[in-house]
N, C-alpha and C positions, 0 to 999 in steps of 0.2 A: 679670685672672686674671696667673700668671706662669706660666715654664716651667722645668722642673727638667733637670737634665742628661740626656741623649740623648732630648730631646723630648719628657718627659712633663708636661703641664699641672699647674698647682699653682693651685687656687681659693684666691679669698679664703678661704672658709668652711675650707678645709683649714689654710691657714695659721693661722686664727684658733682652730681647733682644737688644734692643735699649740700656740699660744701661751698657751690657756687664756683667750683674750678673746671680746669678740663681733666679728662680722664687720663691724657699725657702727663697731668700734673699729677693725680694721685699714682699713679703708677710708677714714676721716678720717685717720688717723695718715700713711698713705701718700700721702695728698694733701696735707699739709702743713698739716691744718687741725686737729688735737688735739695736745694736750702733755701726754704720759704721765708719770707718776711714774718715777723710775728704776729701780724694781724692776720696775715692767711694761714699760718701753720696754726692759729687758736681757733679758725674756722673748720679747719679739716679734722683737728681733735674733737671738736664738739660733735661735728660729723659723724666721725666713728662712734661715740657715745650714744649720740642719738640713734644710729641705726643699728647698733650691737654688732658693728664689723669685728669680725675677726682675721685676722691675717694667715690664719693657716687653716687649713681642714681637719687635721689630726686625725688622719688615716693611717699611721701607723701603729703598730700592736707595741703596748706599754708592757714589755715583759722585763725590766730592768732590776739590777739585782736590788735584793732588800734591804740592803744597808748602804745604798747610794743617795745623797741628798744634792739639789742645787744651790748654788749660791750666787744671785744676782747683785751687782753694785754698780753705780752708776760710771764711775771712771777709774780705772785701776792706776792712772798716769797722776791723778791727784793723790797726795800723800795720805790724806786722812783716810780715803776708800781705799787706799792700797793696804795702810797698816789694819782697818777693819776686817778686809777679805781676807788676809794672813791671820787674823785671829780667830775669825771663823773657822777657817781651816783648819788649825792648830784644835780649836775645840772639837770641831767633828771628829779628827784623828784621835782625842782622846776618849771619844765616847765610840770608838770601833766603826764609824762610817767613812766610806770614801765620798768625796766632793768632786764635783763638777762646778767651776767658775768661770761667771762670763761676766763681761763688763757693756753696758749699754751704750758706752760713750756718749752720755748725755743725749741720746737721739730718742726722740719720744715715741717713734715707732718700734724702735728696738726694745724698748721695754716691755710692750707685746710680745714681741716675736720670741724673745728669749725666753719668757715663763712657758709659752706653747713649744720651744725647743724644749725644754726640760720634762714638760709632758712627754715628747716623741722619744727622748732618749728613758725615759721610764722610772724618772727619780721616783723615789717613795716619799720625798717630802722637800720642800722649797724656802730658804732664809733669804728673804728679799728687802735688799736697801734700796729705797726708789729717790727718785730727784723731782719726782713730780706727784701731784696732789692725789690722783686717780688713776687705775689702772683696771680696765675692764679684762685682761686676761688674768689677773690675781682672781677675782669673784668667779671666772668661769673655770681654774683649776680647783678653788674651793668646793665649787658645785659638782667638780668629777671626783670629790673625795681624796684629793691631795693634801695633806697637813702643810699650812703656810706660817709661817713665823714673819713677822714684819719687824724688821730692824732698823732703828735709828730715827727713821722718819715716817710718822703717819701716815697710811695711807686712806682715803676718806671712801665711801659708797661701796664698802664690803661686808659680806656677811661676818659675823662675828668671829674674831680670829686673834691670835696669841699675838702681843707685840714687846718690844722691849724698844725703851727707849732713852733719849739723855734726860736729866732734870734740866733742860733748857732753862726755864725761868729761874731756878735757883742759882745755878752760873752766871746767870746776867746780873741778878739782884748781888751777889760777892763781889764781882767785878766793878760792879757802879758803885757800891757803896764804899770800895777802897779808892776808887777815883775822887769821890766827893771826901775822903777823909783825909786827902792829901790836897783839898783845898779848891778842886776843879769845879768850875761852875758853868762853864760853856763846853759843850759836846758836839761831835758828830758820831750818829750812830751808822754804819755803814754793815747793811744785812743782805741777806739771799732774796730769793724770790718771793713775792709777798705772800702767796698763797702757801707756803709750807708751815706747818706746826713750828719749826725750829725757828724760822724766823719772827713768827709771831711771838711765841713764848718770850725768847730772846728779848723783843722790843719792848713785850711788857713787863719783864722783869727791869730793864733799865728805866721804861716810863715810872715806874711805882716807886723805884727807889730816890728818881727825882721829886716827885711830888712829896715825898717823905722830908726832902731838904728844902722845901720851898721853892722849889726850880719847875719853870712850866717847861713841859717836853716839846710843846709846840713850838717853843722859840729855840730850838735847838735844829742842827741840820739833821735830817734823816734822808739817805739814799739808801734804794734797796734796787739789787741788782741780780746778782750771782755768786756763789762760792767759788769765784776764782780770782787769781792774781792777776788777770787783766782787769777784773772788775776794781779791783783796790788800788790800780795805778790810775785808772780813768776817774775815778770817783775824786781824788786828790785835789783834780784841778778845778771839779765845785765847791770841794769844802771850803780852799782857801781864797775863793772867789765871792763867796759868800759875805752877806752883811755881820754875820755870826764870828766874833773871834774866837773860835776853836782853842783850848788849852788840851784838850784831850779827844783822844778818837776811840769808840769802842767798836772795834770789828769783830763783828759776828762769826767770823771763822778766822784761824791762822793765815790761811790760804790767802784771805780778802789783807791781812795783816801783812805779809809778805811783800803785797803787790802797793801796799801803803808805804813800806819802808823803800821799795826802789824808787818810787815817785817823789819821796821827800829827798833822796838823795839827788835825783836828777834836778828837783827844784832849788836845792841848795840850802835845804834845812835839814834838823838835827832832830832825832829822838834820843833822848827826852827834852833838851835843851829848849826846843822849839814848841814841842807838842808832847805829850805824854800819850801813849798807845797801848791798849790791851787787846788782846787776841781770846780766842775759844777753840778749844781742842787738844791743846798740847802736843802738837805733831814735833817730831824729833828737831825738823830745823828751827822750831822756837827757842831752842837753846844753843842753836848752833850760829844764828846770827849775830850782828852786831848793831844795836845792843840786844842782849839776850831778852826775848818777848815776854811779858808778864801775861799769862794766859789763863784759863780755865780747864782744868785737865778732865778728858772724859777718860773714863777706864775701859778701855776697848775690850781688853782681856776679862773683865767680869762681864761686858755687856754680851760679848761672843759665848761665853761659857753658858750663861742665863739663856741666850735665844738656843743654843743648840741642846742644851736640858729638857726646854719647853719642847721642842721639835721631838726629840727621840721619845719622850712622853707621848706624846701624838702618833707618833709611827707605832707604838708599840701600844696602843688602844687606851692608853692611862691618861690621867691628868681630869681636871674639874672643868668648871665651864671657862673658855676661852679668857685669858686676863691681860691686862697692861701692867708692864713692871717698869718703874723708872730708875736707871742706875744713878746714884750719886756723884757728885762732881764737885772740886775741891780748887780753889784759887792760888795758881802759883806765881808768887810775888819775884820778878827778877830786876832788869836793870832799865825799863824802858817807860818806867813812869817815876816824876818826880814831883815833889810837894810844890805848891805854889803859895803855901800860907803864907 
């Protein structure tokens, strides 16, 4: 059972009817036991938002420790998010906060469930890094008076809330400007989910630089998928089967770039001899692969410190109106780009 706004109960049957699927499908999906097609999953997620369905009844008393905070990230196995979680834990510890860390494993149901789990644990604040554009559970938690700071990725359809984000536009602008300065004129852009602000802003920065150099972004290869190594591998076959003879690939995350390097090796291609490659995030692997990856460095420790400071102020009843802070990024030039001038 779920609960809609105003206390009205929403059954699995009603949710299934709205989504146009069986009750069994809803039950198994919400239990994490069933993987749906992208089209069916989109209908279920839309039905969840339409009905105001909440996975948990929130009946447990919230008597948690005054200094305990919850941290939710998409995937601890992803190097970027694993490092982000560690940075948040260190920053929380420095502020005298205990931290409970959960990973949603990129499961859209668990992004709801773990927010409610934090409420049940009685945390006094939540640091939330999501991989989906919306999360009704966060809106519910805000309505319950729990301080929330959104980290790394903007979440839509929320009441005003503090957010600490990456300057994605500036990072993409720097990276693409460098590629153009090296004489590159034919590109592939490999991004994450189209709905995410990070993908949109990195693509916007990429496009703006191309236009400044008289290059039409629409004539380049653009592939959007997920911030995963698997996507980087899969994208490469499409990049080099296209009519555009790309001399440079901008991967909108280092994890995607690692997949590109794997695929290039299997195709008998060399970076940067056959094409240049730039990533985004500067995860540790970026410096340890061959060639070392040119990438945009995201200051995770600064982002974490800023987020925890904002959360602490909210937990203590301090702070002004909710605000959004963008942390600066810097381009790290290494071995994966060569000049074609």
